[in-house]
N, C-alpha and C positions, 0 to 999 in steps of 0.2 A: 504494500499499499505505500502510496506517495503522500506528501505532506498535504497536497491539495485534495485527497480522497476522504479526508477526516471530516466527518459532519457531526452537527450538534445532537444528532439522533442517537449517535453510538453511546453506549453505557461509559460514563465518565470514570476514571479511576481516581482514587483519593490521591490528593497531593501529599508528599512527605511533609512534615512540620519542621521548622527551624531547628528544634533540638536533633532530630533525626539527621538533618542536613549538617549540623555541628559535629555529630560524631563521624559521619561519613567522611566529611572533609579532613578530620584529624588523621583517620587512617590513610586517606589519599595521600596528605602531605608527606607522612613517612615515606610512602612508596615512591613518590616522586623524588626525593632526595637521593634515596638509595640507588634507584636506576638511573638518575640523570646527572649527578654532580660531576663525574670525570669529564662529560662532554661539556657540562657548563664551565668548567675550569678552562678547557681548551677554547671555548667560544670567547671568554673574558681576555685571555691572554692574545688572542688573534685581534680582537677589536680595539684593544688598547696600546697596540704597537704604533709607534710614531714613525711618519714618513722619513725614510733615510735611515732608520734604526731598526728594521724589521728584524727579529731574530728568528722567526718561524716562517717557513715557505708555505706553510698551509696546514691542515687538519692533521693528517698523519705525521708530518714533521714535528709539529707541536707536541703530539702524543708521545713520539719516539725520544725527543730530546727531554721532555719532561720525566718519563720513566728512566732513562739513561743518567740523568744528573741528580734526580731526586727519589727516584724508586716510584713503585706505584702508588706509595702514600702521597707523592706529589699531586697526583690527580684528584685526591681528596682533600687537598689543602683548602682550609677555610669552610669546611663543611659543617663545623660546630654552630656557626650562626644560623644556617639555615634549618639544622636539626632542632634549634632551640625556638626559632621563629616560625618555620614553615608549618609545624602542626597547628599552633593557634592561628595562624594566617590562613590555612586552608579550612580550618574549622570556621573562622570569620567568613571566609569566602562563600562556603555553603550555606551558612547562616543567613548571610547578606541576600544570597540568591533566593533563599526561601523568604526573607522579608519583601524582597522585590517581587515575588510572585504574589504574595499575600495582598501587597498594596494595589494590585492590579485586578483582583478577583473579588467577587461579592460572596462567594461560597467556597468551602473547601474542596469540592469535587468539580469545579469549574475548569474546562480545558482551556489551555492558553495558546494564543497564537505565537508564531515563531517571532515576530516583532516583540511581543510581551516577554518571551524568555531571553531576547536580546536585551532589552531594558532592564530586566531583573539581573542578568549578568553584569550590566554596567554598574548597577547598585552594588553587587558585590566587589567590583573593582576598586571603587571609591572607598569601602570600608576596609579593605585589606592594605590600603597604602600605609596606614598608621603602624603596620608592623613590617610591610614589604620594604619601604623606602630605607629604614635604618639597616635591615637585615640585609639588604643588597649592598648598601654602602660598605658595611665591614666585610661581607664575603668578598666582595670585588678586590678591596685592598689586600687581604688575605692570599687571594688566588694569583696576584701578579707580583707580590713582593718577592718570591723566590726566583722569579725569571729576570728581575733586575739585578743590575750590578750593584754591589756593595752589601753592607752588613743588614740583615733584616731587621727593619724597625719595630715590628710588632712580634711578640713571643707567642700570640695565640689571638683568638677572637675577643676574649674578654679584655686582653690587654689592649687591643685595637680600639675596642669601645671607650675604655677609660681614657686613653690618650686623645681620641677624638674629642670627648666632653671635657677634657682639661684644657685643650688648646682652643677650642672654639665653642664650648658650650653645645646646647642642644642643637643649634642650627648646624653645626658642623656635623652631628650624627645624622640629621635629618637632610643633609645635602643631596639633591637629586630628586626631591618628592615631586616637583613639576614634571620631571621627565618620567618617574615612575607613573604618575597619573596619565600622562599621554600615552604611554605604551599599555596600561593595565586596564584602563576603563573601556576602551573600544575592543581591546582584545578578549576580555573577559565576556562582552557581549557577544562577540563572534564566537567563541569557544561555546557557551551554552546555546546559544541559538543554533549554531552549527551541529552541535551534539544532537539537539532534538530533531532537527530536520533529517539527520542521517538514521536515528532510530526510527523515524516515521517510514524513511525510504527503504529501509532493510527489513522492515515488518512485512511478512508476506500477505497478500490479499486474504481477508477473512480470518487472520490471526491477530493476536494482542502481543504486547511487548513481552508479556510474560513468556511467551513462546520462543523468543530470541535466543539463540544459541550464545554461549559465553564469547565464542569468536567473534560474533557480529557485533556484541557490545563492545569488545575489545577494539574492533575495527573502527567503530563510531568514535570512540574516544581519542584513538589515535590520530584518525584523519582530521578530526575537529581541533586537536592539538597543533597539528601541524597548520592548517588554515589559519588559526589565529595570529601565527607568526608571520603571514603575509603582511599584516599590519604592524606587528609589534617589532620587527627587526630593526627598523629605522630608528624609532625612539629607544630602543635598547642600546644601539650603538652610541648613541647621544649620551644616555644615561651612564654607560660604563665610562666614556672618556670623561665626563664631567665629575663623576664621583671618585675617580682615581687619579685625577690630574691635582698637582700641587696647589696649594692654597693661593689664589690670585690669577691663575693662568687664564681662568675664564670667568666671565662676569655672570654668565647664566646659559641655559641650554641653546638659546638663540646664538650667542657667541661661539659655542661649540660648532654649531652648524655652518655658520659663516666660515669659519676657519677650516672645518671639514671640507666644504665645497671648494674653497680656494686654494687648498694644498693638496687634496687627494681626489677631488672630484666626486661624482654621484655614486660610483660603485663603492665608495667606502662605506655607505650606507647599508650595505649588505655584507659588510665583513663578518664573518663567523656564521654565516648562512649553513654552511655544511654541517658543523656540529649541532647547531640548532634544530635542523630537520632530523638529523639522527637520533638526536636525544627526544624530540617532541613526540615522536610516535610512541615508543615504549613508555616513556614516562607518564603521557596522558592516557595511554590506555589502561595502564594499571591503577591510575588515581581516580 
């Protein structure tokens, strides 16, 4: 059955409540970190390379060099921040998604349109930024410091958070919040809206979603996760550059964008796309 075949006459299924979404999001967050962090490390290292100072030729070269010089543990560098933050972040994400759906419905069993799922996803994206922005800041700094020359500045994620707060207060910890919103609000809408569309499309005529095989559900999650990066890749590059740059190098994400266009051209906005897509399918399928 396609999305257009759903009618108001079909029996409506009860929508899971915010608490159920909260628990589901927590489990999903753990799965996302475990399956996706090594490729996320590669992505960030590729995105933050400066013109004329490129250390890595591409995804495979970055992975090989990281393992050669730092061991497999190098691919998991900075994982403490997302492990601490991603579980409540994904819990809040699914909670926000549930709230967003409730704001658009008059009864618990009301079927939502794809646009309403998109809107609910954007609500989730706004709510998660309070955790996502500082977590991304700390994670990115930890991920790149071992690939940079010189002695490591931070001994760990907690030390990184303490130093950021001591040097610049809460504003330093939350640096890159605007870029995080620009990335996550539309991307969350695309993910949840795309996931609903794919579930509808993959459900055979005359069947319900309860009849879907685990493989089809995983496929829907994986493809939706890849699709939302069609929007998110550009803002993610700007966010990574801004959050890892020395204090004072950029005045904001618009400054990052201008410098990126002038020095590296439009293709720089897609840097790290290979590890992103490799990570997006399995990470979002299991979450």
